[in-house]
C-alpha positions as CSV (number, residue, x, y, z in Angstrom):
1,M,-0.1,-0.2,-0.1
2,I,1.1,4.0,-0.8
3,V,1.3,6.0,1.9
4,S,1.9,9.4,-0.1
5,E,-1.2,9.2,-2.1
6,G,-3.3,12.1,-2.5
7,S,-2.9,15.2,-0.9
8,G,0.4,15.7,0.8
9,S,3.4,13.0,1.4
10,A,1.5,11.0,4.5
11,G,-1.9,10.9,1.8
12,A,-5.3,12.8,2.0
13,A,-7.1,11.8,5.6
14,A,-3.8,12.4,6.8
15,H,-3.7,15.8,5.4
16,D,-7.4,16.3,6.5
17,L,-6.7,15.2,9.9
18,A,-3.7,17.1,10.4
19,S,-5.8,20.5,8.6
20,Q,-8.3,20.1,11.6
21,V,-5.7,19.4,14.5
22,L,-3.6,22.5,13.8
23,D,-6.8,24.6,13.3
24,R,-7.5,23.8,16.9
25,L,-4.4,24.4,18.1
26,R,-4.1,28.2,16.3
27,A,-7.4,29.3,17.5
28,G,-6.3,27.9,21.0
29,G,-2.5,29.4,20.8
30,Q,-1.7,26.0,21.7
31,T,1.5,24.0,20.1
32,V,2.2,20.7,19.2
33,A,5.9,18.4,19.1
34,V,5.8,14.7,17.9
35,A,8.3,11.8,19.1
36,E,8.0,9.4,16.3
37,S,9.3,5.0,16.4
38,L,7.0,3.4,14.6
39,T,6.1,6.1,12.1
40,G,9.6,7.2,11.6
41,G,8.0,10.4,10.5
42,L,4.5,10.3,9.5
43,V,2.9,12.5,11.5
44,A,5.3,15.0,11.1
45,A,4.5,14.8,7.4
46,A,1.4,15.1,7.8
47,L,1.4,18.0,10.0
48,T,3.9,20.3,7.9
49,D,1.9,19.2,4.4
50,V,-0.3,22.3,5.9
51,P,0.3,25.6,4.7
52,G,0.8,27.6,7.9
53,S,1.6,24.7,10.0
54,S,4.6,26.6,11.4
55,A,2.3,28.7,13.7
56,V,1.7,26.0,15.9
57,F,4.2,23.1,15.0
58,R,7.2,23.1,17.4
59,G,9.4,20.5,15.9
60,G,9.3,16.5,15.9
61,V,11.9,13.6,16.8
62,V,12.1,10.8,14.9
63,A,14.0,8.5,17.7
64,Y,13.8,4.8,15.8
65,A,16.9,3.8,17.7
66,T,16.1,3.0,21.2
67,E,18.7,4.2,23.0
68,L,18.1,7.8,21.3
69,K,14.4,7.5,23.1
70,A,16.5,8.0,25.9
71,E,19.0,10.4,24.7
72,L,17.3,12.8,22.8
73,L,13.5,12.2,24.7
74,G,14.1,11.4,28.3
75,V,12.9,8.3,28.3
76,D,14.1,6.3,31.4
77,A,17.1,4.0,30.4
78,M,16.3,1.2,33.2
79,M,12.6,1.2,32.1
80,L,13.9,0.6,28.4
81,R,16.3,-2.3,29.8
82,R,13.1,-3.9,31.6
83,H,10.3,-3.1,29.1
84,G,11.7,-2.4,25.5
85,A,10.5,0.5,23.7
86,I,7.1,-1.3,22.9
87,Y,5.4,-0.6,26.0
88,P,2.8,2.1,27.2
89,A,5.2,4.0,29.7
90,V,7.6,4.8,27.2
91,A,5.1,6.1,24.4
92,A,3.6,8.4,28.2
93,A,8.0,9.4,28.7
94,M,8.1,10.4,24.7
95,A,5.2,12.7,24.6
96,Q,6.0,14.1,28.1
97,G,9.6,14.3,26.8
98,V,8.8,15.9,23.3
99,R,6.5,18.3,24.4
100,A,9.2,19.4,27.5
101,R,12.3,19.4,25.4
102,L,10.5,21.2,22.3
103,G,8.8,23.6,24.4
104,A,5.1,22.3,23.0
105,T,1.9,22.8,24.8
106,Y,1.2,18.8,23.8
107,G,3.7,16.4,22.8
108,V,3.0,12.7,20.4
109,A,4.2,10.2,20.2
110,T,3.8,6.5,18.8
111,T,5.7,3.4,19.5
112,G,5.0,-0.1,18.7
113,V,5.8,-3.2,16.1
114,A,5.5,-2.7,12.0
115,G,7.0,-5.7,11.2
116,P,7.5,-8.2,9.9
117,D,9.6,-9.5,12.9
118,S,7.9,-9.0,16.3
119,A,10.2,-6.1,18.8
120,D,11.0,-6.3,22.4
121,G,8.8,-9.5,23.1
122,Q,5.4,-7.6,21.1
123,P,3.6,-9.1,18.6
124,V,3.5,-7.0,14.4
125,G,0.8,-4.9,15.3
126,T,1.4,-3.4,18.5
127,A,1.4,0.4,19.0
128,H,1.0,2.8,21.7
129,I,-0.1,6.1,21.1
130,A,0.5,9.3,23.7
131,V,-0.5,12.3,24.4
132,S,0.7,15.1,26.6
133,V,-0.1,18.1,28.0
134,A,1.0,20.2,31.1
135,D,0.8,17.3,34.1
136,D,-1.6,14.8,31.9
137,T,-0.6,11.7,29.9
138,V,-3.0,9.5,28.0
139,V,-1.7,6.4,26.2
140,R,-3.8,4.4,24.3
141,T,-2.4,0.6,23.1
142,I,-4.2,-0.6,20.0
143,A,-3.6,-3.6,17.8
144,L,-3.7,-2.8,14.5
145,A,-3.2,-6.0,11.3
146,G,-1.5,-6.2,8.0
147,D,2.3,-5.5,6.6
148,R,4.8,-2.7,7.7
149,Q,3.2,-0.1,5.2
150,E,-0.5,-0.5,6.6
151,I,0.3,-0.9,10.0
152,R,2.1,2.2,9.8
153,R,-0.9,4.0,7.3
154,L,-3.9,2.6,10.3
155,L,-1.7,4.3,12.9
156,L,-2.3,7.8,11.4
157,G,-6.0,6.8,10.9
158,R,-6.5,5.9,14.4
159,L,-4.8,9.1,15.5
160,R,-7.5,10.6,13.2
161,E,-10.1,8.9,15.4
162,E,-8.1,10.0,18.7
163,S,-8.2,13.5,18.1
164,Y,-11.9,14.4,18.1
């Protein structure tokens, strides 16, 4: 499945979601930053495909390697050693870390397993999405089915559902 169909590099549905999210943030005088592992920059791409996104999008960190989650985002290294990168609390820490380090109102993080092999004892399709604001962080754990590209695309779709 091709991710870059329609408007922008992340697809038409992602572009629509990004536009809606950015409009809401702009109206509230708020900002967002993203920390991505599973999605490898797709969330940032969807946001920056929207004209005027620089008014609310602070930036993003693609921390694909486990040690970078600790080094760049402040995820506890012991937690990473104990549980691996595919863990709800890791997603929460990624969202909190990117929000704090990039000075954003909201931090959004994705981590999971796109395949083809399992990772950190988690099956292919396991994904964690976290959103952090001030002293509140919410994590959703979902199971997705499909090949590598499909799982990443479906996760973008789930972000759309979760944003409403």
